DOTILUM-730481 format. One record per atom (N, C-alpha, C): x, y, z negated; residue in three letters. Coordinates in steps of 0.2 Angstrom, whole numbers, padded with zeros to 4 digits, always signed. Layout:
# residues N
XYZALA/...
***
This chain:
# residues 257
+0054+0039-0001MET/+0054+0032+0002MET/+0059+0031+0008MET/+0061+0036+0011PHE/+0065+0035+0017PHE/+0072+0032+0015PHE/+0074+0034+0009SER/+0081+0033+0007SER/+0081+0026+0003SER/+0075+0023+0002ALA/+0075+0017-0002ALA/+0078+0011+0002ALA/+0082+0006-0001VAL/+0084+0000+0002VAL/+0083-0006-0002VAL/+0082-0011+0001MET/+0081-0018-0002MET/+0088-0020-0004MET/+0089-0020-0011GLU/+0096-0023-0013GLU/+0096-0030-0012GLU/+0091-0034-0014THR/+0090-0041-0013THR/+0083-0043-0014THR/+0082-0049-0010ALA/+0076-0052-0011ALA/+0079-0059-0014ALA/+0079-0059-0021ALA/+0083-0063-0025ALA/+0079-0069-0028ALA/+0082-0073-0032GLY/+0079-0078-0035GLY/+0077-0084-0031GLY/+0071-0085-0029GLN/+0069-0091-0025GLN/+0066-0089-0018GLN/+0070-0085-0015PHE/+0069-0084-0008PHE/+0074-0088-0004PHE/+0072-0090+0003PRO/+0077-0093+0007PRO/+0083-0088+0008PRO/+0089-0091+0009SER/+0095-0087+0010SER/+0095-0082+0016SER/+0091-0084+0021ASP/+0090-0080+0027ASP/+0085-0075+0027ASP/+0081-0074+0021ALA/+0076-0070+0021ALA/+0078-0063+0022ALA/+0074-0059+0026LYS/+0076-0052+0028LYS/+0072-0048+0023LYS/+0075-0046+0018GLY/+0072-0042+0013GLY/+0070-0035+0015GLY/+0073-0032+0020TRP/+0071-0026+0023TRP/+0064-0026+0026TRP/+0062-0031+0027GLU/+0055-0032+0030GLU/+0050-0030+0025GLU/+0052-0030+0019LEU/+0047-0028+0013LEU/+0046-0020+0013LEU/+0051-0016+0016LEU/+0050-0009+0016LEU/+0049-0006+0023LEU/+0047-0010+0028ASP/+0047-0007+0034ASP/+0040-0004+0036ASP/+0035-0004+0031ASN/+0028-0001+0033ASN/+0024-0006+0038ASN/+0027-0012+0039ASN/+0023-0016+0043ASN/+0021-0022+0040ASN/+0015-0023+0038PRO/+0012-0029+0034PRO/+0013-0035+0037PRO/+0014-0035+0044ASP/+0014-0042+0048ASP/+0021-0045+0047ASP/+0026-0041+0045ASN/+0033-0043+0044ASN/+0033-0046+0037ASN/+0035-0052+0035SER/+0034-0055+0029SER/+0040-0060+0027SER/+0041-0061+0021ILE/+0046-0066+0019ILE/+0042-0071+0014ILE/+0044-0077+0014THR/+0041-0082+0010THR/+0045-0085+0005THR/+0043-0085-0001SER/+0047-0088-0007SER/+0048-0095-0006SER/+0053-0098-0009SER/+0054-0105-0009SER/+0053-0108-0016SER/+0051-0104-0021GLY/+0050-0106-0028GLY/+0045-0102-0031GLY/+0044-0103-0037VAL/+0038-0100-0041VAL/+0040-0093-0045VAL/+0047-0091-0045ALA/+0049-0086-0048ALA/+0054-0081-0044ALA/+0052-0079-0039PRO/+0056-0074-0035PRO/+0056-0067-0038PRO/+0061-0063-0036GLU/+0062-0057-0038GLU/+0064-0052-0032GLU/+0061-0046-0032ILE/+0062-0041-0027ILE/+0066-0035-0030ILE/+0071-0033-0028ARG/+0075-0027-0031ARG/+0075-0022-0025ARG/+0073-0016-0028ILE/+0073-0010-0023ILE/+0078-0004-0026ILE/+0082-0002-0022ASN/+0086+0004-0024ASN/+0083+0010-0021ASN/+0080+0015-0024MET/+0077+0020-0021MET/+0082+0026-0019MET/+0088+0025-0020GLY/+0093+0029-0017GLY/+0095+0036-0020GLY/+0091+0037-0025GLU/+0092+0043-0029GLU/+0089+0043-0036GLU/+0092+0047-0040THR/+0089+0047-0047THR/+0085+0054-0048THR/+0081+0054-0053GLY/+0078+0061-0055GLY/+0072+0063-0051GLY/+0070+0058-0046TYR/+0064+0060-0042TYR/+0058+0060-0047TYR/+0054+0065-0047PRO/+0049+0066-0052PRO/+0043+0062-0049PRO/+0039+0059-0054GLY/+0032+0057-0053GLY/+0032+0050-0049GLY/+0036+0046-0049ARG/+0035+0039-0047ARG/+0031+0035-0052ARG/+0024+0034-0050ASP/+0020+0031-0055ASP/+0015+0027-0052ASP/+0017+0023-0046PHE/+0012+0019-0043PHE/+0016+0014-0039PHE/+0014+0007-0040ALA/+0018+0002-0037ALA/+0014-0004-0035ALA/+0016-0008-0030GLY/+0012-0013-0028GLY/+0015-0018-0023GLY/+0012-0023-0021VAL/+0014-0028-0017VAL/+0008-0030-0012VAL/+0010-0031-0006TRP/+0005-0033-0001TRP/+0007-0041+0000TRP/+0001-0045+0000PHE/+0002-0052+0001PHE/-0002-0054+0007PHE/+0001-0055+0013PRO/-0002-0057+0019PRO/-0007-0062+0019PRO/-0006-0067+0014ASP/-0011-0073+0014ASP/-0016-0072+0008ASP/-0016-0066+0005GLY/-0020-0064-0001GLY/-0016-0065-0007GLY/-0019-0061-0012VAL/-0016-0062-0019VAL/-0016-0069-0021VAL/-0010-0072-0024PRO/-0011-0078-0026PRO/-0016-0079-0032PRO/-0018-0085-0033ALA/-0023-0087-0038ALA/-0020-0088-0045ALA/-0014-0088-0045SER/-0010-0089-0051SER/-0004-0085-0051SER/-0001-0083-0057GLY/+0005-0080-0057GLY/+0005-0073-0060GLY/+0011-0070-0062THR/+0011-0064-0065THR/+0016-0060-0061THR/+0016-0053-0062LEU/+0021-0048-0059LEU/+0022-0043-0064LEU/+0029-0042-0066ASP/+0031-0037-0070ASP/+0035-0032-0065ASP/+0033-0026-0065VAL/+0037-0020-0061VAL/+0041-0017-0066VAL/+0048-0017-0065LYS/+0052-0014-0070LYS/+0056-0009-0067LYS/+0059-0004-0071GLY/+0063+0001-0068GLY/+0069+0003-0073GLY/+0074+0005-0070GLY/+0080+0006-0074GLY/+0085+0011-0070GLY/+0091+0012-0074THR/+0095+0017-0071THR/+0102+0014-0070THR/+0103+0007-0071VAL/+0109+0004-0070VAL/+0109+0000-0064VAL/+0115+0000-0060SER/+0115-0003-0053SER/+0115-0010-0053SER/+0116-0013-0059ASP/+0116-0021-0059ASP/+0109-0023-0061ASP/+0104-0018-0062TYR/+0098-0020-0064TYR/+0097-0023-0071TYR/+0102-0021-0075SER/+0102-0024-0082SER/+0098-0019-0086SER/+0095-0021-0092SER/+0091-0017-0097SER/+0086-0013-0093SER/+0081-0016-0089PRO/+0076-0012-0087PRO/+0070-0011-0091PRO/+0066-0006-0090THR/+0060-0005-0094THR/+0054-0008-0090THR/+0049-0012-0093ILE/+0043-0014-0090ILE/+0039-0009-0089ILE/+0037-0007-0083LEU/+0033-0001-0082LEU/+0025-0003-0081LEU/+0024-0009-0078VAL/+0017-0011-0078VAL/+0018-0019-0077VAL/+0013-0023-0080ALA/+0012-0030-0080ALA/+0006-0031-0077ALA/+0006-0036-0072ILE/+0000-0037-0068ILE/-0001-0045-0068ILE/-0007-0047-0070THR/-0009-0054-0070THR/-0013-0055-0063THR/-0010-0059-0059LEU/-0012-0059-0052LEU/-0019-0063-0052LEU/-0020-0068-0056SER/-0026-0071-0056SER/-0032-0067-0058SER/-0031-0061-0061ALA/-0036-0057-0063ALA/-0039-0052-0057ALA/-0035-0052-0052ILE/-0037-0048-0046ILE/-0042-0051-0042ILE/-0041-0058-0041GLY/-0045-0061-0036GLY/-0042-0064-0030GLY/-0042-0070-0029SER/-0038-0073-0024SER/-0041-0071-0017SER/-0037-0069-0012GLY/-0039-0067-0006GLY/-0038-0060-0004GLY/-0038-0055-0009LYS/-0037-0048-0008LYS/-0030-0047-0006LYS/-0029-0042-0002PRO/-0022-0042+0001PRO/-0017-0038-0004PRO/-0019-0034-0008MET/-0014-0031-0012MET/-0015-0031-0020MET/-0010-0031-0023ALA/-0010-0030-0030ALA/-0006-0023-0032ALA/-0010-0018-0033VAL/-0007-0011-0035VAL/-0009-0009-0041VAL/-0005-0005-0045ARG/-0006-0002-0051ARG/-0003+0004-0052ARG/-0005+0009-0056SER/-0002+0015-0058SER/+0001+0014-0065SER/+0006+0018-0066PHE/+0009+0017-0073PHE/+0012+0024-0074PHE/+0014+0026-0080SER/+0016+0032-0083SER/+0022+0031-0087SER/+0027+0035-0086PHE/+0033+0035-0091PHE/+0035+0042-0093PHE/+0030+0046-0094GLY/+0031+0053-0097GLY/+0036+0057-0093GLY/+0041+0059-0097LEU/+0046+0064-0094LEU/+0052+0060-0092LEU/+0052+0053-0093ASP/+0058+0049-0091ASP/+0057+0048-0083ASP/+0060+0052-0079VAL/+0059+0051-0072VAL/+0066+0049-0069VAL/+0071+0047-0073ASN/+0078+0046-0070ASN/+0079+0039-0069ASN/+0074+0036-0064ARG/+0075+0029-0063ARG/+0076+0028-0055ARG/+0081+0024-0054GLN/+0083+0023-0047GLN/+0082+0016-0044GLN/+0082+0011-0049TYR/+0082+0004-0048TYR/+0076+0001-0050TYR/+0072-0002-0046TYR/+0066-0006-0047TYR/+0066-0013-0046TYR/+0063-0017-0050GLN/+0062-0024-0049GLN/+0055-0026-0049GLN/+0053-0031-0045PHE/+0047-0034-0045PHE/+0048-0042-0047PHE/+0047-0043-0053VAL/+0049-0050-0056VAL/+0042-0054-0056VAL/+0042-0060-0053PHE/+0036-0064-0052PHE/+0037-0070-0057PHE/+0032-0073-0059ALA/+0032-0079-0063ALA/+0026-0084-0061ALA/+0027-0090-0061SER/+0022-0095-0061SER/+0017-0094-0054SER/+0021-0092-0049LEU/+0017-0092-0042LEU/+0016-0099-0039LEU/+0012-0099-0034PRO/+0012-0105-0030PRO/+0019-0106-0027PRO/+0021-0112-0026SER/+0028-0114-0024SER/+0030-0110-0017SER/+0026-0108-0013THR/+0027-0104-0007THR/+0022-0098-0007THR/+0025-0092-0007THR/+0020-0086-0007THR/+0023-0081-0002THR/+0019-0079+0002ALA/+0022-0074+0007ALA/+0021-0067+0004ALA/+0026-0063+0006PHE/+0026-0056+0004PHE/+0027-0051+0010PHE/+0023-0046+0010GLY/+0023-0042+0016GLY/+0026-0035+0015GLY/+0024-0032+0009LEU/+0027-0025+0008LEU/+0028-0025+0000LEU/+0033-0021-0002ALA/+0034-0019-0009ALA/+0035-0012-0009ALA/+0031-0008-0014PHE/+0032-0001-0013PHE/+0031+0002-0020PHE/+0035+0008-0021VAL/+0035+0012-0027VAL/+0034+0019-0025VAL/+0029+0023-0027GLY/+0028+0029-0025GLY/+0025+0034-0030GLY/+0022+0039-0027LYS/+0019+0045-0031LYS/+0011+0044-0030LYS/+0008+0044-0036LYS/+0000+0044-0036LYS/-0002+0051-0036LYS/-0008+0052-0031ARG/-0011+0058-0031ARG/-0018+0057-0033ARG/-0021+0060-0039GLU/-0028+0058-0041GLU/-0032+0064-0040GLU/-0038+0062-0038ILE/-0044+0067-0036ILE/-0050+0065-0041ILE/-0051+0070-0045GLU/-0056+0069-0050GLU/-0063+0069-0047GLU/-0065+0073-0042ALA/-0071+0073-0039ALA/-0073+0067-0035ALA/-0079+0065-0036GLN/-0082+0059-0032GLN/-0083+0061-0024GLN/-0080+0057-0020TRP/-0082+0058-0013TRP/-0089+0057-0011TRP/-0091+0060-0006ASN/-0098+0059-0003ASN/-0099+0052-0001ASN/-0104+0048-0004TRP/-0105+0041-0003TRP/-0108+0040+0004TRP/-0110+0046+0007GLY/-0112+0045+0014GLY/-0107+0043+0019GLY/-0101+0044+0017ALA/-0095+0043+0022ALA/-0093+0036+0021ALA/-0094+0032+0026VAL/-0093+0024+0025VAL/-0087+0022+0029VAL/-0085+0016+0027SER/-0079+0013+0031SER/-0083+0009+0037SER/-0080+0009+0043THR/-0082+0006+0048THR/-0077+0001+0051THR/-0078-0004+0054GLN/-0074-0008+0058GLN/-0073-0006+0065GLN/-0067-0007+0068ARG/-0066-0005+0074ARG/-0067-0011+0079ARG/-0071-0010+0084GLU/-0072-0015+0089GLU/-0067-0015+0095GLU/-0065-0020+0097VAL/-0060-0020+0102VAL/-0063-0025+0108VAL/-0063-0022+0114ASN/-0066-0026+0120ASN/-0060-0028+0123ASN/-0059-0035+0124VAL/-0054-0038+0128VAL/-0056-0042+0134VAL/-0053-0040+0140SER/-0055-0044+0146SER/-0049-0046+0150SER/-0050-0051+0154ALA/-0044-0053+0158ALA/-0047-0056+0165ALA/-0044-0056+0170THR/-0046-0059+0176THR/-0042-0065+0178THR/-0045-0070+0180THR/-0041-0076+0182THR/-0039-0076+0189THR/-0034-0080+0192PRO/-0032-0079+0199PRO/-0038-0080+0204PRO/-0043-0084+0201SER/-0049-0085+0206SER/-0054-0079+0206SER/-0053-0074+0201GLY/-0057-0068+0201GLY/-0062-0069+0195GLY/-0062-0074+0191ARG/-0067-0075+0186ARG/-0065-0070+0180ARG/-0069-0066+0178VAL/-0068-0062+0172VAL/-0069-0065+0165VAL/-0064-0065+0161LEU/-0065-0068+0154LEU/-0065-0062+0150LEU/-0070-0062+0145SER/-0070-0056+0141SER/-0073-0058+0134SER/-0071-0054+0129ARG/-0074-0055+0122ARG/-0074-0049+0118ARG/-0078-0048+0114ASN/-0078-0042+0109ASN/-0076-0045+0102ASN/-0070-0041+0100MET/-0068-0044+0094MET/-0068-0038+0089MET/-0069-0040+0083VAL/-0068-0035+0077VAL/-0062-0036+0073VAL/-0058-0031+0073SER/-0051-0031+0070SER/-0052-0030+0062SER/-0052-0035+0058VAL/-0054-0035+0051VAL/-0048-0031+0048VAL/-0042-0030+0051GLY/-0037-0026+0048GLY/-0036-0019+0050GLY/-0041-0016+0054GLN/-0041-0009+0056GLN/-0047-0006+0055GLN/-0048-0003+0050ARG/-0055+0001+0049ARG/-0054+0008+0049ARG/-0059+0012+0051ILE/-0059+0019+0051ILE/-0062+0021+0045ILE/-0059+0025+0041ILE/-0061+0026+0034ILE/-0062+0034+0033ILE/-0068+0037+0032SER/-0068+0044+0031SER/-0070+0045+0023SER/-0067+0050+0021ARG/-0069+0053+0014ARG/-0070+0060+0015ARG/-0076+0062+0012ARG/-0078+0070+0012ARG/-0080+0072+0005ARG/-0077+0077+0003TRP/-0078+0080-0004TRP/-0081+0087-0003TRP/-0086+0089-0006GLU/-0090+0095-0006GLU/-0090+0099-0012GLU/-0088+0105-0012PHE/-0088+0110-0018PHE/-0083+0107-0023PHE/-0077+0105-0021ILE/-0072+0103-0026ILE/-0068+0109-0028ILE/-0065+0108-0034ASP/-0061+0114-0036ASP/-0054+0114-0033ASP/-0051+0119-0035ALA/-0044+0120-0032ALA/-0039+0115-0034ALA/-0040+0112-0040THR/-0035+0107-0042THR/-0036+0101-0037THR/-0042+0098-0036ASP/-0043+0093-0032ASP/-0041+0094-0025ASP/-0043+0100-0022ALA/-0041+0102-0016ALA/-0033+0102-0015ALA/-0030+0104-0020LEU/-0022+0104-0020LEU/-0020+0097-0020LEU/-0023+0092-0023ALA/-0021+0085-0023ALA/-0021+0082-0017ALA/-0027+0084-0013ILE/-0028+0081-0006ILE/-0023+0084-0002ILE/-0021+0091-0002ARG/-0017+0094+0002ARG/-0010+0091+0001ARG/-0008+0090-0005ASN/-0001+0087-0007ASN/+0000+0080-0004ASN/-0006+0076-0005ALA/-0006+0069-0002ALA/-0004+0070+0006ALA/-0008+0074+0009PHE/-0007+0075+0016PHE/+0000+0077+0018PHE/+0003+0082+0014ALA/+0010+0084+0015ALA/+0015+0078+0014ALA/+0014+0074+0008ASP/+0018+0069+0007ASP/+0018+0064+0013ASP/+0012+0063+0016ALA/+0012+0058+0021ALA/+0014+0061+0028ALA/+0016+0067+0028ARG/+0018+0071+0034ARG/+0013+0070+0039ARG/+0007+0072+0037GLY/+0001+0071+0042GLY/+0000+0064+0044GLY/+0000+0062+0050SER/-0002+0055+0052SER/+0004+0050+0052SER/+0010+0053+0050HIS/+0016+0049+0051HIS/+0018+0043+0046HIS/+0016+0044+0040VAL/+0019+0040+0035VAL/+0013+0036+0032VAL/+0013+0029+0032PRO/+0007+0025+0029PRO/+0007+0027+0021PRO/+0001+0026+0018PHE/+0001+0026+0011PHE/-0005+0022+0009PHE/-0006+0021+0002ILE/-0011+0017-0001ILE/-0017+0022-0003ILE/-0023+0020-0002ILE/-0029+0024-0005ILE/-0033+0019-0008ILE/-0035+0021-0014THR/-0040+0016-0018THR/-0045+0021-0021THR/-0051+0018-0022ASP/-0057+0021-0024ASP/-0058+0020-0032ASP/-0054+0017-0035GLY/-0055+0016-0042GLY/-0049+0019-0046GLY/-0051+0020-0053THR/-0046+0023-0057THR/-0042+0019-0061THR/-0045+0013-0063ASP/-0042+0008-0068ASP/-0041+0002-0064ASP/-0035-0001-0064ASP/-0034-0007-0061ASP/-0036-0007-0054ASP/-0033-0002-0049PRO/-0036-0001-0043PRO/-0033-0007-0038PRO/-0036-0013-0038GLU/-0033-0018-0034GLU/-0036-0018-0027GLU/-0042-0014-0026ASP/-0045-0014-0020ASP/-0042-0008-0016ASP/-0036-0009-0013GLY/-0033-0003-0010GLY/-0033-0004-0002GLY/-0032+0001+0002TYR/-0031+0000+0009TYR/-0024+0003+0011TYR/-0021+0000+0015LEU/-0015+0003+0018LEU/-0017+0007+0024LEU/-0016+0014+0024VAL/-0019+0018+0029VAL/-0014+0023+0031VAL/-0016+0027+0037ARG/-0013+0033+0039ARG/-0018+0038+0040ARG/-0016+0045+0039PHE/-0021+0050+0041PHE/-0022+0049+0049PHE/-0028+0050+0051ALA/-0029+0050+0058ALA/-0028+0056+0062ALA/-0027+0062+0058ASP/-0026+0068+0061ASP/-0020+0072+0058ASP/-0017+0076+0062ASP/-0011+0080+0060ASP/-0013+0087+0057ASP/-0020+0088+0056GLN/-0022+0094+0053GLN/-0027+0093+0048GLN/-0027+0095+0042LEU/-0032+0094+0037LEU/-0038+0098+0038LEU/-0044+0095+0037ASP/-0050+0098+0038ASP/-0052+0101+0031ASP/-0051+0107+0030GLU/-0053+0110+0023GLU/-0056+0117+0024GLU/-0061+0119+0021VAL/-0064+0125+0021VAL/-0065+0127+0014VAL/-0064+0134+0012GLU/-0066+0137+0006GLU/-0073+0140+0007GLU/-0077+0136+0004VAL/-0084+0138+0005VAL/-0087+0143+0000VAL/-0083+0144-0006ALA/-0085+0149-0011ALA/-0078+0151-0014ALA/-0078+0155-0019ASN/-0072+0157-0022ASN/-0070+0151-0026ASN/-0064+0148-0024GLY/-0061+0143-0028GLY/-0065+0136-0027GLY/-0069+0135-0022LEU/-0073+0129-0021LEU/-0072+0127-0014LEU/-0070+0121-0012TRP/-0068+0119-0006TRP/-0072+0113-0003TRP/-0073+0112+0003ASN/-0075+0106+0007ASN/-0069+0103+0010ASN/-0068+0097+0009VAL/-0062+0094+0012VAL/-0064+0087+0015VAL/-0062+0086+0021GLN/-0064+0079+0024GLN/-0057+0076+0027GLN/-0056+0070+0025ILE/-0050+0066+0028ILE/-0053+0060+0032ILE/-0049+0059+0037ASN/-0051+0053+0042ASN/-0045+0049+0042ASN/-0046+0042+0040LEU/-0040+0038+0039LEU/-0041+0032+0044LEU/-0035+0029+0046ILE/-0035+0023+0050ILE/-0031+0018+0046ILE/-0034+0012+0045GLU/-0031+0007+0042GLU/-0025+0004+0046GLU/-0020+0003+0043VAL/-0014+0001+0047VAL/-0016-0006+0049VAL/-0015-0008+0056PRO/-0018-0014+0058PRO/-0013-0020+0056PRO/-0016-0026+0055TYR/-0012-0032+0053TYR/-0016-0038+0056TYR/-0013-0043+0057ILE/-0016-0049+0059ILE/-0016-0054+0053ILE/-0022-0056+0051THR/-0023-0060+0045THR/-0021-0067+0047THR/-0019-0071+0043PRO/-0017-0078+0044PRO/-0023-0082+0048PRO/-0021-0085+0054GLY/-0026-0089+0057GLY/-0029-0085+0063GLY/-0028-0079+0063GLU/-0031-0075+0069GLU/-0026-0075+0075GLU/-0029-0075+0081VAL/-0025-0075+0087VAL/-0027-0069+0091VAL/-0023-0065+0094PHE/-0025-0060+0098PHE/-0021-0060+0105PHE/
***
């Protein structure tokens, strides 16, 4: 992903739209379409990279209640003759959710460098925060349901010139602490977690985590909280693994901090 560049935020985006903001891992930076059929084009900077099988878009104002998204991939620099990798009906996701993410598979054909996000029938103005294509890591074992997501509380205080203290307790809806623990998982699942940790370079690179396998629209944009993976081999070929994640903070529309 570090070599990826935004070729264009084309179609029906304003001429001054900063397309690079869709690749900067910051969901607060966004661009807004000026029409119902914008198109986002991404040059991944290389060909032959194996295993790109996951794509999605972050919508700061929530997934639109209408419209469709086709994620396409190709090998030609002018983005002609692409293959549709996945088609998403946005209204089926549910308005208000932040992300539309889907996995796809194209077998042994991994020689794609140019990706397109082609939208149709959107509301006339739609905000886009992130667009991403990457590698999916699947874990077959169910994580321990005793590990829950929690919201982070933030205490804010200020003192006026007269000495009066103003304070309030806020809950940042855009930054949750998420823990996942697996017990007695096999070496294959342990390796998948280990590879995901390596892909993210520990706590350095944000990624998407979902708890579903089919149509995983309920995803979180997160980082690993730790730079060392908590894993123990408890028996021959069986592992206990725990990961702690911090949701990448964002400010939802209407919030003031």
